N, C-alpha and C positions, 0 to 999 in steps of 0.2 A: 504494500501501498504505498509506504513510503518512499518509492522510486518513482510512484505517478505524479507527472507535474502539473496534472489537473488537481491533485489534492493539496500541493502548494499553494497553487492559484486562489483555490476556494479558500482556505485558513489567513493566508495573509490577507487576501482584500476583504474578508471580513474584520481581521484584526484593525485595518486601515479604517474601512467604513465604519467600524464601531466606535472608533475615535470619535469621528467626526459626528456619528448619531449623537454620541453623549456630550461633547461638545453644544450640541444644540439644544437636547434636552434641558440641560444645565441654567441655559440663555432662555430659554420657554419660560423656565419658572423661575429665575430671575425678574423679567420682562414681566410678566404677570405678577409677581409679587409687587412692584412698583407701580402697575398700572392697575391691578383687579383686584379689591379690598375682599370681597366675598370667594368662600369655596365654593359654592354651588354655582357661581358664574363662571369661576375658573372649569370647574367641569363641564359646564355647557361647553365653552369655549373651545375645549380638548374633545367634546364629544363632536363638535361639528366635524372637523376632519375626520372621525373614525367614520360616521354617517357617507360619508363621499366615500372612503373605503369599499362600506359596504354595497352601496350602489353600484359600481363599477366590477362587482366581485366576479358574477354573473358572467359576465364578455372577457374578463378576463381570466377563466378558467378555460372557455372554448378558445380564447385565444392560444394559451399555453399548451393545446393538446394539439392545437392544428398546425403550429409553426415551429419551430427550432427554440428548444427552451435557451439557448444562446442569446438569439434573437430577443426573445421577450426580456431576457437578464440586461441588456446592453440599450434599449429604450425605455425601460424604467430606470434605469441606471443613469441615463442622460436627463429625464425627467427631474429627479431627485436630487440633483446637483442645481437645474435652473430652478427649484423652488426656492432656494435659498436666497433667490434675490427679492424676493418676494419678504422676507424678513429682513432683509438688509432694508428695505424699503420702510418698515413700518420702524424699526429702532432709529431712523431719520427721522420718521414725521411722528414718531409718539403715538401711530394708530391700532390700537388692538386689531380693527379690521383688515389691515394688510398680514396681520399674524394669522389669521382665521384664513386666510387665500394659502399664505405659507403651507399652513397644516393639512387644507385640502389638497394641494398639491403634492404633498410630500405623501399624506395617507394614499392617494391613489397608484400614485408609484407603487408604494407598498404592497400596493392590492395585487401588480402583478409580478413583480420582483420577487415577492417569500414563495408564493406557487411553484412556479421557477424552477427556484432553486435548491426545494423539497424534491420537486422531479428532477432534479438533475443529480443528485447526490447517489441515487442508485443506479446512476448510468456511468458512475467516476469509477466505483468500487463493486467487489465481489461483494454478494451478499455476508459471507460469513463475518465482513469488517466494517458491517453498517453501523452496528449499536458502537462500537470503537471509534468510526469516524463520527457518529452522532454526537458523541458525549466529547470528543474531542474539539469540535467547530463551535458547540456550546459554552466549555471552556474558554476559548478565543472569543468568542462576543462578548463574556464576563471579565475576562482578562482585559480587553478595551475599554469595555464599561470603567471598570475597579482605576485605570491609569488617566482615563477620558477623563473621568468625575472630579479624579484629583488635582491634574493641568486645569480643568473650567474652572475650579477653584482659586488656583493660583493666579491663574489668566485675569479673573473677576477685580482683583486687587492691584493687580501692575498695568493692566490695559482697558481700551472701552469693551462695553458688550458687542458690539461688532466685531471685533477683532476675532470672538468667539466663535462666529457663523464664518468669518474668511476663513478659518481651520477647518472648519466643516465643509465649506465648496472645495478645498483643495481637496480633502479625504476622499469626497463624491467623487471630484473627478480623477485621482486616483484608479479608485474601484472600476470606474470606467475603461480605463484603458486597461488596467490589468484583464477584463473581462474577454477584452479581443483576444487573448492569448490562449483562453479554456479551447478544449479539442476533443469531445467524445461520441461514441457512435451511437445514433438515432435509427441507426437503420434498420431495426427491432420494431421501431413504432413505426410502421406501414402505411399508405393510403387506405389499405381494408380494415386495420384495425384504429389505431386512434383517430385519425383522421379523418377516415369514412365516418364514425360514429362524431367526434367530434363536430360536422356539420350538419348530421341529423335532430340535436340535440342537446341539452344542458344538462344542468343538475339533476334533471329527473330520469337522467341513464345512472348517473352514481346511488342513487336512495337506494334502488335491489338491490344493488352490490354490498351498500352498508348494513344493510337488511340480513345480507345472507352472510355475514360472515360477522358473528356476536361479539369478537373479540374487540374487532373495530367500533361497534357501536358503541360498547360498554366504554370503551376508552374514549371515544369523544365524548359522551356524559359524563365519566370521570374529571377530564379537563374541566369544568365548571368548578372544581373545587379551589385548584390553584388559581384561577384566575379570578373569583372572590376575595382573594388577598392583592394581585396583581391589578386590576381594576383602577384602581381607588391609591394603588402603591405611591405616585407622586406628592398626592394631595397630603397622602399620610405624611412623608418625609417632612413637608413644609410645616404641617400643623405641629408633627413631634422638635422640630426647630425651634416653635414661637410657644410650645409647652414647655420647655426646657431654658428658655433662653439664651438659644447656643447657634448659631449660621454653621459653626461648625462639624457638629451631630449628623449633618447631611451626607456631607463625604463620608465620614466614619460609615452611617448607615449602609451607604452604597457599598464600601470596602466591606463589612461583617458580610453582609447578601449575598456579594459577589465572591468571598474566599469561600464561603459556605458552598454556592452553586458549583466551583470548580473542584472543591473536593469532593462532593458529590457525584457530579459528572465523570470522576477520574476515577471513582471505585468503583462504577455502576454497572462494569463489564464484570468484575468479580463477583460482584452480587450476585448478576445473571448467571454464572456459570452454576448459582448453587440454588436460584429460588425462582419461583415463574414470574412471567411477568405481571400476571394478576397480582400476584403476593405483594411485587415490588408496587405494584399503583394503587393499592389499597392501604399496602402500610404506612409509606410517604405521606398521600393523602390524611390519613389521620394525625400526622406527625404537623402535616400542616395547619390543620384544627389547633392543636395544641399549640402552636408557633403565636396563631392569633389572638389566642386567650391571653400570652404573657405578654402580650403588648399594653393589657391593662395594668401595668406596670411603668408606662411610657413616661414618665414623670423622671425614672431613676434611669440613667445613663446605660449603668451596665448593662441591665436587665432589658434595655430595648436593642443595645446590639445583638446581645446573647439570643433573644428572639430573631431577629432577621437574619441572623448565621443560623440557627436550628433551619428556618424560613428556607434560605438557599440552599444548606445542603438538601432538604426535603425536595426541590424542587429541580435537583441538580441529578437526583436519581430519577424523576420522574418524567421527565421531558425526553431525556432520551429514548428513554423504553418506552414511552408512546410514540416517539419517530420512528423508532425504530418497525414497531408494531405498524403502522400505516404504509410506511413504505414496502416492507416484504408482504402484507397480506394482501394490499390494495392492487390489483392489476394495474401494471405499469401505464397501459395504454389511456386509463381513467386516472392518472395520476394528477395532471393539470386539475383538472375538473375538483376531484377529490379535495386537492389541498387548497385549492380556492375557493370552495365552500367550507373546509373547516377556519381557512381564514377568514371566510365571513361570518363564520358562527364565533370564533376570538372576538371578532370587531363588534357584535352585536354585544354578546356578554360584555365586554370591555366597558362597552358603551352605557349600559345600565347599571354596573357597577359602579362605573365613573359617576355617574348623575347623582345614584342611592349615596354612594361616597361623600360626595359634596352638602347633598342635602341633610344627612345623617350629622356630617361635621359640625354644620351649621344647627341644626336642631338638638340633639344630645350631648356632643363634644364626641372627643376621639375615643378616651376608653369605655365610656360605654358601647358604642359602635362596633370597637373590638372582640368585646360579648358577644355581640349579637352574631357576627358572622362569625366567630369560632364555632358558635353552638351550633349554628347552621350547616357550618364544614362538616362537623363530626355527626349532624342527622342525616347531611347527604351520603358521607361516607358509610355512614353505618345502611341507610336505605339500598344505595350501589349495590352492597357486599352482602345485604338479604336476598335481593333480586339477581345476583351471580350466581350463589348457591343455590338456588331454585331451579335458574337456567342449567347449573351444572347438573343437579339431579335430575332432571326433564331427561336430557340428553343420553345420561347413563341408562336410565328406563329404557330408554327408546333403542338401544345396543345392546340390550340384554332381551327384548321382544322380535329386534330383527335379524339375532343370531340363534 
């Protein structure tokens, strides 16, 4: 796997783009903290971009299955770089509306880029290396997040806010250039398979595939648990910073969560050799709920960092396992539409959680909100686990009857 130049291009590109992404995210938080006083209004602004990504999701899935994954990644990468110009205008004019336009363009480009990337990864390495590559890919992303947030914090002190976005623009342009050098075989995806079916319909052809693969359906539903935490992640970070009256805690939170994620993604392959994917998903879904409850003590810096570290470790094991299940169980000719559908599902739930987080932060405060979310996560995990055991029992009964 390590002799494959495509692997190095994907990992290096992810690292550079991640730096640019997190420079932009910290810039967004700083801009909103300065211009928008209400948490709920902040959540509406962030949700506007997500809504645009949801709107183009079905089209993005069909396009990804119809044409080269590399072409989709190039076009969306260029659009992502172009979007930064709108944020520079927002800073120059002080207008939140230009920021909304920036977020809309950014999320539309992401709606195309990430399904194409997820569909391309199984074409780059053999199936036996997928879990390892997914874990490493997510680790590289997390490392770029740690460094990106640290660099952004330093730059905010010594440079104007616009310089963060200049750095972000440079990173996106480097990613665009590196994508040109990707070279993988898509000959198996012939017009009689993916391209033919892609022209006949969209998501309606993916739903029977999902329904016929219980582990895929269960994994899709179970991803709602980490999304319940991640949807309002940035708003919670801002609120914790205000609760503790500390601007430095923001960088420490991202670092603690990032280190936890990297550790989880690093050892998940070893765990996967001893435990089934089901066991990994349900166990770490439970741990995510516990980490949310720990944030009841968000006024204590040490416990705050412990909670985010535990959460990071849990999702570091959860997401590579989920990604590998999707890449190996769903037929490759449906990958574009499936990953686009999954991307849309994530965006819808992110949007709902984001608005709910903003509302609850204004209404009941951070500490009551995380207790509500933590209990909800544990209840959802228990309900999904009970349903899974019921399905497994039914399958075993049917197998005995058929024999």
